[in-house]
N, CA and C atoms as an extended XYZ file, in Angstrom:
300
Properties=species:S:1:pos:R:3:atomname:S:1:resname:S:1:resid:I:1 pbc="F F F"
N         0.787       -0.794        0.166 N   MET     1
C         0.160        0.134        0.078 CA  MET     1
C         1.240        1.142       -0.376 C   MET     1
N         0.595        1.781       -0.730 N   ILE     2
C         0.749        3.588       -1.028 CA  ILE     2
C         0.388        4.435       -0.148 C   ILE     2
N         0.996        5.423        0.689 N   ILE     3
C         0.077        6.205        1.841 CA  ILE     3
C         1.234        8.308        1.593 C   ILE     3
N         0.107        8.937        1.124 N   VAL     4
C         0.448       10.207        0.809 CA  VAL     4
C        -0.598       11.089        1.683 C   VAL     4
N         0.791       11.788        2.150 N   ILE     5
C         0.343       12.726        2.969 CA  ILE     5
C         1.062       14.555        2.478 C   ILE     5
N         0.186       15.277        1.941 N   ALA     6
C         0.288       16.458        1.659 CA  ALA     6
C        -0.683       17.728        2.682 C   ALA     6
N         0.394       18.925        2.132 N   ARG     7
C         0.048       19.823        3.272 CA  ARG     7
C         0.087       21.464        1.937 C   ARG     7
N        -1.276       22.027        1.783 N   ALA     8
C        -1.363       22.916        0.505 CA  ALA     8
C        -1.714       24.188        1.249 C   ALA     8
N        -0.843       24.963        0.894 N   GLU     9
C        -1.593       26.488        1.086 CA  GLU     9
C        -2.426       26.874       -0.256 C   GLU     9
N        -3.597       27.413        0.330 N   PHE    10
C        -3.798       28.061       -0.638 CA  PHE    10
C        -4.661       29.732       -0.325 C   PHE    10
N        -4.343       30.552       -1.656 N   ASP    11
C        -4.886       31.854       -1.105 CA  ASP    11
C        -6.486       31.745       -0.241 C   ASP    11
N        -6.414       32.110        1.128 N   PRO    12
C        -6.977       32.409        1.571 CA  PRO    12
C        -8.247       32.618        0.925 C   PRO    12
N        -8.339       34.251        0.658 N   ALA    13
C        -9.350       34.272       -0.053 CA  ALA    13
C       -10.213       34.104       -1.185 C   ALA    13
N       -10.007       32.765       -2.045 N   ARG    14
C        -9.932       32.239       -2.638 CA  ARG    14
C       -10.802       30.644       -2.689 C   ARG    14
N       -10.627       30.274       -1.191 N   LEU    15
C       -11.220       28.579       -0.703 CA  LEU    15
C       -12.851       28.512       -0.873 C   LEU    15
N       -13.317       29.852       -0.453 N   ASP    16
C       -14.937       29.684       -0.923 CA  ASP    16
C       -15.197       29.093       -2.573 C   ASP    16
N       -14.154       29.984       -3.659 N   GLU    17
C       -14.578       29.572       -5.113 CA  GLU    17
C       -13.997       28.155       -5.352 C   GLU    17
N       -13.250       27.675       -4.630 N   LEU    18
C       -12.237       26.711       -4.395 CA  LEU    18
C       -12.998       25.590       -4.102 C   LEU    18
N       -14.103       25.458       -2.498 N   GLN    19
C       -14.966       24.489       -2.512 CA  GLN    19
C       -15.124       23.220       -3.373 C   GLN    19
N       -15.756       23.588       -3.935 N   PRO    20
C       -16.583       22.305       -5.241 CA  PRO    20
C       -15.407       22.049       -6.129 C   PRO    20
N       -14.362       22.411       -6.293 N   ALA    21
C       -13.095       22.172       -6.537 CA  ALA    21
C       -12.592       21.294       -6.257 C   ALA    21
N       -12.338       21.475       -4.677 N   LEU    22
C       -12.065       20.078       -4.061 CA  LEU    22
C       -12.720       19.074       -3.834 C   LEU    22
N       -14.463       19.317       -3.701 N   ASP    23
C       -15.393       18.327       -3.673 CA  ASP    23
C       -15.475       17.197       -4.218 C   ASP    23
N       -15.394       18.031       -5.296 N   ALA    24
C       -15.487       16.902       -6.472 CA  ALA    24
C       -14.689       16.072       -7.067 C   ALA    24
N       -12.937       16.815       -6.633 N   MET    25
C       -12.106       16.077       -6.729 CA  MET    25
C       -11.670       14.402       -5.361 C   MET    25
N       -12.702       15.060       -4.934 N   MET    26
C       -12.345       13.988       -3.707 CA  MET    26
C       -13.376       12.635       -4.602 C   MET    26
N       -14.576       12.928       -4.331 N   ARG    27
C       -15.403       12.661       -5.336 CA  ARG    27
C       -15.355       11.471       -6.635 C   ARG    27
N       -14.071       12.145       -7.015 N   SER    28
C       -13.634       11.474       -8.136 CA  SER    28
C       -12.971       10.495       -8.345 C   SER    28
N       -11.697       11.094       -7.190 N   THR    29
C       -10.737       10.054       -6.987 CA  THR    29
C       -11.059        8.672       -6.119 C   THR    29
N       -12.188        8.829       -4.987 N   TRP    30
C       -12.796        8.106       -4.319 CA  TRP    30
C       -13.639        6.781       -5.443 C   TRP    30
N       -14.294        6.696       -7.119 N   GLU    31
C       -14.123        6.329       -7.796 CA  GLU    31
C       -12.758        5.590       -8.696 C   GLU    31
N       -12.023        5.889       -8.617 N   GLU    32
C       -10.909        5.529       -8.967 CA  GLU    32
C       -10.014        3.675       -8.597 C   GLU    32
N        -9.783        3.057       -9.947 N   SER    33
C        -9.734        1.765       -9.032 CA  SER    33
C        -8.053        1.823       -8.165 C   SER    33
N        -8.364        1.269       -7.039 N   GLY    34
C        -6.735        1.158       -6.913 CA  GLY    34
C        -6.817        2.151       -5.646 C   GLY    34
N        -7.630        3.214       -5.431 N   CYS    35
C        -7.646        4.191       -5.086 CA  CYS    35
C        -8.194        3.502       -2.938 C   CYS    35
N        -7.581        3.535       -2.603 N   LEU    36
C        -8.442        2.712       -0.818 CA  LEU    36
C        -9.214        4.072       -0.035 C   LEU    36
N        -8.519        4.956        0.060 N   GLY    37
C        -9.410        6.393        0.887 CA  GLY    37
C        -8.712        7.832        0.439 C   GLY    37
N        -9.631        9.189        0.137 N   TYR    38
C        -8.729        9.898       -0.232 CA  TYR    38
C        -9.630       11.177        0.616 C   TYR    38
N        -8.880       11.825        1.339 N   SER    39
C        -9.574       12.974        2.153 CA  SER    39
C        -8.815       14.084        1.785 C   SER    39
N        -9.605       15.399        1.875 N   MET    40
C        -9.110       16.621        1.896 CA  MET    40
C        -9.761       17.244        2.725 C   MET    40
N        -9.310       17.790        3.647 N   ALA    41
C        -9.684       18.755        4.662 CA  ALA    41
C        -9.052       19.720        5.185 C   ALA    41
N        -9.892       21.637        5.412 N   ILE    42
C        -9.268       22.796        5.154 CA  ILE    42
C        -9.191       22.986        6.602 C   ILE    42
N        -7.664       23.379        6.924 N   GLU    43
C        -7.222       22.749        8.744 CA  GLU    43
C        -7.291       24.759        8.965 C   GLU    43
N        -6.823       25.247        8.531 N   SER    44
C        -7.276       26.457        8.764 CA  SER    44
C        -7.700       27.619        7.249 C   SER    44
N        -8.916       27.853        7.898 N   ARG    45
C        -9.298       29.261        6.581 CA  ARG    45
C        -8.610       30.497        6.708 C   ARG    45
N        -8.665       30.869        7.653 N   ASP    46
C        -7.929       32.118        7.791 CA  ASP    46
C        -6.508       31.976        7.256 C   ASP    46
N        -5.692       31.035        6.888 N   ASP    47
C        -4.312       31.091        6.594 CA  ASP    47
C        -4.671       29.965        5.156 C   ASP    47
N        -5.818       29.603        4.546 N   GLY    48
C        -5.483       28.758        3.531 CA  GLY    48
C        -4.889       26.942        3.889 C   GLY    48
N        -5.136       26.539        5.086 N   ILE    49
C        -4.198       25.159        5.130 CA  ILE    49
C        -4.971       23.868        4.361 C   ILE    49
N        -4.804       23.158        3.675 N   CYS    50
C        -5.282       21.857        3.204 CA  CYS    50
C        -4.746       20.871        3.780 C   CYS    50
N        -4.800       19.862        4.582 N   SER    51
C        -4.205       18.561        4.452 CA  SER    51
C        -4.751       17.949        3.723 C   SER    51
N        -4.169       17.120        2.823 N   ILE    52
C        -4.217       15.653        2.318 CA  ILE    52
C        -4.004       14.298        2.449 C   ILE    52
N        -4.770       13.337        2.767 N   VAL    53
C        -4.527       11.796        3.215 CA  VAL    53
C        -4.700       11.250        1.695 C   VAL    53
N        -3.727       10.215        1.321 N   GLU    54
C        -4.020        9.186        0.405 CA  GLU    54
C        -3.789        7.908        0.735 C   GLU    54
N        -4.545        7.179        0.275 N   ARG    55
C        -4.013        6.015        0.334 CA  ARG    55
C        -4.340        4.549       -1.234 C   ARG    55
N        -3.576        3.844       -1.539 N   TRP    56
C        -3.674        3.442       -2.728 CA  TRP    56
C        -3.490        2.215       -2.840 C   TRP    56
N        -3.836        0.970       -3.766 N   GLU    57
C        -2.906       -0.287       -3.697 CA  GLU    57
C        -1.311       -0.127       -3.984 C   GLU    57
N        -1.108        0.303       -5.068 N   ASN    58
C         0.580        0.312       -5.338 CA  ASN    58
C         0.774        1.313       -6.017 C   ASN    58
N         1.626        2.000       -6.412 N   GLU    59
C         2.319        3.243       -6.833 CA  GLU    59
C         1.630        3.474       -7.983 C   GLU    59
N         1.627        2.261       -8.900 N   ALA    60
C         0.685        2.385      -10.445 CA  ALA    60
C        -0.372        2.815       -9.838 C   ALA    60
N        -1.213        2.738       -9.342 N   ALA    61
C        -2.659        3.196       -9.310 CA  ALA    61
C        -2.029        5.062       -8.902 C   ALA    61
N        -1.696        5.115       -7.825 N   LEU    62
C        -1.079        6.871       -8.008 CA  LEU    62
C        -0.686        7.002       -9.103 C   LEU    62
N         0.230        6.643      -10.088 N   ARG    63
C         1.016        7.413      -11.228 CA  ARG    63
C        -0.288        7.646      -11.658 C   ARG    63
N        -1.847        6.421      -12.172 N   GLN    64
C        -2.613        6.757      -13.128 CA  GLN    64
C        -3.773        7.654      -12.564 C   GLN    64
N        -3.754        7.890      -10.896 N   HIS    65
C        -4.232        9.109      -10.422 CA  HIS    65
C        -4.121       10.755      -11.028 C   HIS    65
N        -2.514       10.624      -11.456 N   PHE    66
C        -2.569       11.636      -11.684 CA  PHE    66
C        -2.568       11.885      -13.392 C   PHE    66
N        -3.173       11.223      -13.777 N   ASN    67
C        -3.612       11.409      -15.464 CA  ASN    67
C        -4.777       10.970      -15.726 C   ASN    67
N        -5.889       11.360      -14.783 N   GLN    68
C        -6.894       11.583      -14.913 CA  GLN    68
C        -7.683       12.395      -15.181 C   GLN    68
N        -8.648       12.502      -16.143 N   PRO    69
C        -9.615       13.692      -15.977 CA  PRO    69
C        -9.720       14.926      -15.082 C   PRO    69
N       -10.274       14.680      -13.919 N   HIS    70
C       -10.524       15.015      -13.040 CA  HIS    70
C        -9.499       15.884      -12.258 C   HIS    70
N        -8.268       15.266      -12.742 N   MET    71
C        -6.626       15.983      -11.710 CA  MET    71
C        -6.464       17.418      -12.727 C   MET    71
N        -6.457       16.947      -13.894 N   ALA    72
C        -6.093       18.211      -14.733 CA  ALA    72
C        -7.640       19.431      -14.502 C   ALA    72
N        -8.700       18.969      -14.147 N   ALA    73
C        -9.852       19.668      -14.317 CA  ALA    73
C        -9.253       20.727      -12.656 C   ALA    73
N        -8.689       20.020      -11.649 N   PHE    74
C        -8.858       20.168      -10.404 CA  PHE    74
C        -7.837       20.834      -10.399 C   PHE    74
N        -6.092       20.740      -11.474 N   ASN    75
C        -5.177       21.506      -11.027 CA  ASN    75
C        -5.771       22.560      -11.740 C   ASN    75
N        -6.235       22.995      -12.924 N   ALA    76
C        -7.031       23.797      -13.801 CA  ALA    76
C        -7.702       24.748      -12.740 C   ALA    76
N        -8.734       24.639      -12.215 N   ALA    77
C        -9.135       25.080      -10.820 CA  ALA    77
C        -8.619       25.881      -10.289 C   ALA    77
N        -7.226       25.193       -9.557 N   VAL    78
C        -6.777       26.112       -8.365 CA  VAL    78
C        -5.602       26.848       -9.307 C   VAL    78
N        -5.279       26.733      -10.478 N   LYS    79
C        -4.591       27.275      -10.691 CA  LYS    79
C        -4.069       28.896      -10.438 C   LYS    79
N        -3.152       29.565      -10.172 N   GLY    80
C        -3.023       30.722       -9.473 CA  GLY    80
C        -3.429       30.827       -8.288 C   GLY    80
N        -4.121       29.469       -7.573 N   ALA    81
C        -4.640       30.021       -6.092 CA  ALA    81
C        -3.754       28.979       -5.113 C   ALA    81
N        -2.651       28.368       -5.099 N   VAL    82
C        -1.760       27.798       -4.409 CA  VAL    82
C        -0.862       27.926       -4.348 C   VAL    82
N        -0.090       28.602       -2.829 N   ARG    83
C         0.713       29.421       -2.264 CA  ARG    83
C         2.007       28.372       -1.973 C   ARG    83
N         1.464       27.031       -1.395 N   SER    84
C         2.663       26.013       -1.663 CA  SER    84
C         2.377       24.626       -1.240 C   SER    84
N         2.877       23.630       -1.608 N   ILE    85
C         2.828       22.630       -1.350 CA  ILE    85
C         3.536       21.292       -1.094 C   ILE    85
N         3.415       20.427       -0.410 N   ASP    86
C         4.840       20.012        0.367 CA  ASP    86
C         3.668       18.199        0.753 C   ASP    86
N         4.256       17.478       -0.221 N   ALA    87
C         3.767       16.078       -0.322 CA  ALA    87
C         4.630       15.264       -0.267 C   ALA    87
N         4.164       14.238        0.389 N   ARG    88
C         5.455       12.867        0.676 CA  ARG    88
C         4.411       11.643        0.530 C   ARG    88
N         5.203       10.739        0.105 N   ILE    89
C         4.897        9.388       -0.119 CA  ILE    89
C         5.413        8.787        0.756 C   ILE    89
N         4.375        7.705        1.173 N   TYR    90
C         5.370        6.407        1.776 CA  TYR    90
C         4.544        5.109        1.374 C   TYR    90
N         5.870        4.291        1.974 N   ASP    91
C         5.384        2.763        1.304 CA  ASP    91
C         4.579        1.955        2.649 C   ASP    91
N         3.668        1.531        2.646 N   ALA    92
C         3.294        1.229        3.987 CA  ALA    92
C         2.999       -0.337        3.985 C   ALA    92
N         3.482       -0.902        5.291 N   SER    93
C         3.060       -2.655        5.572 CA  SER    93
C         2.462       -2.913        6.527 C   SER    93
N         2.159       -3.668        6.656 N   ASN    94
C         1.622       -4.422        8.221 CA  ASN    94
C         0.246       -3.645        8.308 C   ASN    94
N        -0.590       -3.431        7.825 N   GLU    95
C        -1.599       -2.139        8.292 CA  GLU    95
C        -2.308       -2.830        9.105 C   GLU    95
N        -3.163       -2.676       10.099 N   ARG    96
C        -3.771       -3.161       10.819 CA  ARG    96
C        -4.967       -2.461       11.733 C   ARG    96
N        -6.125       -2.971       12.042 N   PRO    97
C        -6.647       -1.139       12.971 CA  PRO    97
C        -6.084       -1.005       14.177 C   PRO    97
N        -6.282        0.057       14.670 N   LEU    98
C        -6.068        0.661       15.949 CA  LEU    98
C        -7.015        0.593       16.859 C   LEU    98
N        -6.927       -0.539       17.853 N   MET    99
C        -7.511       -0.528       18.955 CA  MET    99
C        -7.357        0.245       20.441 C   MET    99
N        -8.481        0.868       20.466 N   LEU   100
C        -8.720        1.646       21.400 CA  LEU   100
C        -9.209        1.590       22.790 C   LEU   100
């Protein structure tokens, strides 16, 4: 399994405008083959901080994600609104439930 954890900083003044693109990206990505989970959450509206957590069956599925039409639409929608992005990819094994 592949895990991606990203932190994006958007122009806070454009968050309301960008929200439909964020929602569409999540809905479309959930339908992709190989996607085990995908979420985006605005952590700070004042600072425009967004956290992204993705789980993929393998790196090939993640690479296919980058070539999807909804990814291109998302990139076009956020163009000029992204101040920074830091994304990291992790190989994961031995996944198990967290017992609380």
